[in-house]
C-alpha atoms as one frame of an Amber mdcrd trajectory, in Angstrom:
protein
  64.229   5.575 -23.507  62.550   3.957 -26.240  65.487   3.748 -28.296  67.173
   1.952 -25.289  64.290  -0.493 -25.061  64.287  -1.054 -28.846  68.445  -1.516
 -28.862  67.843  -4.077 -26.170  65.171  -5.704 -28.293  67.375  -6.111 -31.111
  70.319  -7.391 -29.077  67.995  -9.953 -27.781  66.715 -11.157 -31.348  70.433
 -11.394 -32.342  71.273 -13.458 -29.250  68.343 -15.629 -30.057  69.528 -15.793
 -34.001  73.066 -16.832 -32.794  71.800 -19.866 -30.677  70.335 -21.107 -34.073
  72.545 -21.879 -36.971  69.730 -22.484 -39.174  68.817 -19.107 -39.143  72.181
 -18.121 -40.740  71.323 -20.050 -43.867  67.636 -18.535 -43.907  69.169 -15.083
 -43.683  71.612 -15.664 -46.201  69.085 -16.579 -48.824  67.196 -13.294 -48.187
  70.298 -11.138 -48.565  70.573 -12.709 -52.037  67.076 -11.968 -52.988  67.716
  -8.711 -51.784  70.638  -8.064 -53.749  68.668  -9.380 -56.807  66.170  -6.820
 -56.709  67.698  -3.820 -55.210  70.926  -3.905 -57.624  69.466  -4.834 -60.670
  66.403  -2.277 -62.502  66.036  -4.856 -65.154  65.071  -7.594 -62.487  62.706
  -4.834 -60.743  61.118  -4.145 -64.557  60.807  -7.806 -65.160  58.678  -8.378
 -62.001  56.529  -5.524 -62.436  55.461  -6.778 -65.861  55.044 -10.236 -64.613
  53.234  -9.206 -61.299  52.216  -5.389 -61.367  49.772  -5.830 -58.525  52.439
  -7.043 -56.002  55.344  -4.954 -57.450  54.860  -2.305 -54.476  55.638  -5.078
 -52.121  58.506  -6.672 -53.815  60.139  -3.161 -53.686  59.967  -3.462 -49.833
  62.167  -6.299 -49.754  65.127  -5.656 -47.903  67.705  -7.256 -45.608  66.549
  -9.033 -42.651  67.917  -9.376 -39.134  70.630  -6.748 -39.515  70.888  -3.266
 -38.276  67.147  -2.355 -38.993  64.356  -2.699 -36.314  62.758  -5.760 -36.151
  59.841  -4.154 -37.682  61.539  -3.839 -40.870  62.404  -7.344 -40.954  58.656
  -8.379 -40.438  57.789  -6.083 -43.356  60.198  -7.566 -45.872  59.214 -11.412
 -44.974  55.496 -10.571 -45.152  56.249  -8.831 -48.668  57.800 -12.015 -49.813
  54.754 -14.075 -48.015  52.127 -11.988 -49.960  54.324 -11.974 -53.109  55.200
 -15.593 -53.094  53.676 -16.978 -56.221  54.536 -13.742 -58.493  58.057 -14.229
 -57.362  58.355 -18.226 -58.141  56.788 -17.339 -61.385  59.607 -14.913 -62.372
  62.190 -17.245 -61.034  60.766 -20.210 -63.457  60.703 -17.956 -66.363  63.912
 -16.252 -66.098  65.439 -19.599 -64.983  64.377 -20.961 -68.938  65.346 -17.864
 -70.391  68.192 -19.335 -72.865  69.055 -15.828 -73.471  70.338 -15.264 -69.895
  73.868 -16.453 -69.532  74.325 -19.997 -67.619  75.551 -18.843 -64.144  72.615
 -16.247 -63.833  70.063 -18.997 -65.002  71.494 -21.182 -62.306  71.433 -18.801
 -59.838  67.684 -17.871 -60.587  66.913 -21.857 -60.589  68.143 -21.906 -57.235
  65.993 -19.178 -56.000  62.937 -21.280 -57.919  63.942 -24.491 -56.083  64.517
 -22.717 -52.724  60.695 -21.513 -52.928  59.493 -24.955 -53.449  61.480 -26.382
 -50.647  59.704 -27.635 -47.686  61.966 -26.685 -44.877  62.132 -23.041 -46.483
  58.259 -22.809 -46.468  58.087 -23.906 -42.811  61.147 -21.676 -41.753  59.487
 -18.651 -43.294  56.373 -19.400 -41.428  58.419 -19.484 -38.106  60.220 -16.604
 -38.495  57.051 -14.509 -39.660  55.115 -15.489 -36.498  58.104 -14.700 -34.195
  58.872 -11.444 -35.853  55.276 -10.187 -36.040  55.146 -10.439 -32.351  58.450
  -8.616 -31.763  57.499  -6.074 -34.470  54.296  -4.977 -32.475  56.712  -4.678
 -29.149  58.936  -2.740 -31.119  56.699  -0.294 -32.677  54.547   0.212 -29.255
  57.887   1.283 -27.593  58.748   3.560 -30.596  55.614   5.914 -30.243  56.457
   9.509 -29.465  54.043   9.617 -26.767  55.217   6.282 -24.836  55.982   7.121
 -21.131  58.327   5.276 -18.604  55.307   3.867 -16.894  53.559   2.813 -20.265
  56.904   1.070 -21.156  56.997  -0.579 -17.975  53.706  -1.848 -18.526  54.437
  -3.126 -21.880  57.510  -4.947 -20.723  56.366  -6.295 -17.403  53.278  -7.563
 -18.891  54.932 -10.506 -20.081  52.553 -11.478 -22.929  55.033 -11.425 -25.492
  57.248 -13.426 -23.328  54.766 -16.060 -22.590  53.718 -16.183 -26.275  57.389
 -17.370 -27.066  57.228 -19.887 -24.050  53.875 -21.359 -25.599  54.787 -21.507
 -29.187  57.257 -24.284 -28.238  54.361 -26.195 -28.409  51.712 -24.636 -30.315
  51.931 -23.536 -33.889  51.399 -19.516 -34.892  49.174 -19.022 -37.825  51.788
 -18.578 -40.442  53.607 -21.753 -39.481  50.667 -23.835 -39.012  49.387 -22.305
 -42.497  52.942 -23.481 -43.857  53.075 -26.824 -42.501  49.598 -27.666 -43.901
  50.706 -26.113 -47.064  53.775 -28.608 -47.227  51.412 -31.857 -46.067  49.350
 -30.958 -49.142  52.269 -30.334 -51.369  51.098 -27.125 -52.550  51.862 -23.676
 -50.899  50.446 -20.599 -53.209  49.665 -22.912 -56.067  53.459 -24.062 -56.098
  54.493 -27.688 -55.926  56.049 -28.560 -52.985  59.348 -30.501 -53.847  61.075
 -32.931 -51.879  64.915 -31.940 -52.660  67.301 -34.647 -52.295  69.359 -32.176
 -50.008  66.859 -30.570 -47.530  67.437 -27.371 -46.247  67.609 -27.775 -42.400
  64.727 -26.765 -40.488  64.603 -24.158 -37.648  64.396 -25.940 -34.620  61.048
 -24.053 -33.369  61.290 -25.118 -29.506  64.947 -24.211 -29.527  64.465 -20.830
 -31.038  61.368 -19.904 -29.051  63.292 -20.659 -26.101  66.247 -18.765 -27.043
  63.969 -15.665 -27.871  62.318 -16.102 -24.195  65.687 -16.502 -22.814  67.302
 -13.535 -24.337  64.419 -11.144 -24.029  63.994 -11.675 -20.378  68.010 -11.542
 -19.698  68.169  -7.996 -21.906  64.591  -6.452 -21.284  63.950  -7.355 -18.003
  67.094  -8.123 -15.901  66.743  -8.888 -12.524  69.342  -5.900 -11.404  66.635
  -3.697 -12.711  63.451  -5.247 -11.164  63.721  -2.378  -8.273  63.611   0.389
 -10.491  60.679  -1.452 -12.480  58.465  -1.822  -9.626  59.442   1.826  -8.338
  58.079   2.722 -11.666  54.813   0.956 -11.455  53.534   3.549  -8.952  53.318
   5.986 -11.337  50.969   3.917 -13.524  47.604   5.267 -12.547  45.626   2.139
 -13.889  47.463   0.119 -11.247  46.044   2.419  -7.946  43.603   1.272  -6.194
  40.479   3.372  -5.220  41.581   4.596  -1.843  45.414   5.634  -1.506  47.531
   5.818   1.909  48.834   9.341   2.396  52.347   8.362   1.655  51.395   5.762
  -1.329  54.566   5.355  -3.547  56.662   7.935  -1.800  59.393   5.550  -1.096
  59.444   4.463  -4.567  59.658   7.903  -5.886  62.470   8.522  -3.763  64.364
   5.857  -5.199  63.755   7.403  -8.703  64.971  10.493  -7.754  68.262   8.978
  -6.281  68.722   6.974  -9.449  68.206  10.017 -11.585  70.189  12.552  -9.421
  67.116  14.712  -8.402  65.845  16.502  -5.331  63.058  14.462  -3.755  61.518
  17.116  -1.768  60.201  18.946  -4.429  59.409  16.037  -6.523  57.404  14.517
  -3.618  55.024  17.479  -3.348  54.530  17.359  -7.118  53.951  13.783  -6.505
  51.091  14.160  -3.977  49.663  16.882  -6.377  49.716  14.144  -9.005  48.025
  11.861  -6.401  45.319  14.519  -5.388  44.369  15.070  -9.115  44.085  11.464
  -9.874  46.968  11.290 -12.070  45.853  14.262 -14.235  47.882  17.231 -13.038
  51.084  16.310 -15.228  48.916  16.292 -18.467  47.499  19.520 -18.145
């Protein structure tokens, strides 16, 4: 069940990414950064010599927005956020190393300039804020003890979806920090340049609207509202103090029909469940 919900979550994120072409350029850069530190032991050693305190975080750099869960993408971006100054310092050092061939120096110089690019800094903030919310939802759905009522409550609570709607106008923490840094022209001690050819900034309103729409469509489709509402009767936190004798039985009957179970036996079990105030099934 959790895997199904998380798969839907991944698909909804991919839908939103497709709606914002600027994210493709952002993703390609991280693919290149991943390749640099995953395929070159020498590059990993150099970074450790330059910034041993963040080496552990940099080792966690991976591809973003691929087949992995969104939690993995968030960890990657957060590792870069924490290691930003050390990474930039290493890029600057390698770009000025005349012992490196010109092709490698040119590539590293591109990384260095990217880290000073105001649009890239803002895009990093936007993606961190969005992936943090998605990561928290994904991890909650991946818990081994998650139940159908719990998953239903997480999804129907709408908090994550409503956050995305609000973010079209309101800045998240990381994006706000990035914007202030760009305005002050200093980000983690690094001078923010105004390059001749700026990266395209992610359209914040468009991106969050795409997330809002895609998550609504994939995680809470209208055709499943009936089942979702039926599952809600199993959530004891929603029960009133006094329940009618047949409370929830029509909903349980619907669930039995959906999952091919005999209603007669389940009905009695459900009545025992109610008599024991929702604790019988947990003995």
